[in-house]
C-alpha positions, 0 to 999 in steps of 0.5 A: 786430782791435782799435781803436787807441783801445782799445790806447792807453788800455790802454797808458796805464793800464799806465803808471799814467796816466788814459786821459782825461789830456791826454797821450792825443792825443800817445799816439794820434798815436804809435800812428798812426805805429806803425801806418804802420810795422807796415803796411810792416814787419810786416804779412802779405802780404795784410793791406792788399791788396784786389781790386775789380771796376772799370767803365770809363766812356765816357771811359776813366776809373776813380776810385780806391777811397776807401782806395786807396794804390797799385796792385799789378795791373790786369788783364782777367778772361776765362774765369776767367783774369786777364791784366795790362794794361800800365802806360804812362807816356805816356798822356794824361789825358782832355780836359775841357770848359769846365765842367771835366767829363770828355768824350770825345776827338775826332779828325778831326771824329769821336768816338772812345773810349780803347778805339778805339786804343792810346797811339800812335794805332794801331788796336786791331787792331795791338796784337799780343796786348796787351790794353790799357794803364793809367796812374794819375793821383794828383792827380785820383785816377783811372786812365785805361784803354785796352783792346783791345776784346776781350770780357771778363768784368771789369776787376780792380784789385788795390791796396794800401789805406790803414790799416783804419778802423772807426767812425772809428778805426784798426784794429790786427792782434793781433800788432802791439799790442806793436809799437805799445806798444814804439814809443811807449815808445821814442819817449818815451824818445828825446824825453826829453833827460835820460833815460839813454842805456842806457834809450833803447838798451834801448827801441829794442832792444825795439821792433826785437825786437817788430817781428821777432816780429810779422813772423814771426807775421803771415807764418808759414812754411808746409810748402809753402814749405819743400818749395819751398825744398828743391827749389831 
């Protein structure tokens, strides 16, 4: 992978500009926009997917990873097998004390934890095979998780991460460099109200073409995929 700063400076030099000119910030911002596009339209299937072993505290709360964007899967691992927890839109957030700190929930004067019952107040024995529930709270950036109390090896979060960063800069996958270059050119031509329409159309066509090429290179067809398609 390459740093976005390096890619942007290379693009500017190829256009006959000084990489230290006052236009650098504008080009860098366009580069970030292009990265958002490559993430959703050209990236390989596993490029931004991460696995994280998570620990549930006594309040049933798990903070989001620092680079969390959205969840793909929350499950319990037991004996080498992962079983999915069920998303529940009806789960309540944990209670807070007067200082705003998360605290255990009390019911009927006794202390209990999220794992002691399901979302409908039923004891875990009535889960009928369900291993538990979860719900993300995006404002507080945490999950609430209820599990059935069975013994398990770990709870795993599979999630979509944000753009990759290293040493304060964004990282670019090799096949996406040309996508970024053509996106910047297309935007510059689009913003030039005096520019010819044919030039704008050509630059947009190049951008779309480079996206298609990058998507194919980042997701090459495997022989097994061909065999599976033939068997259908």
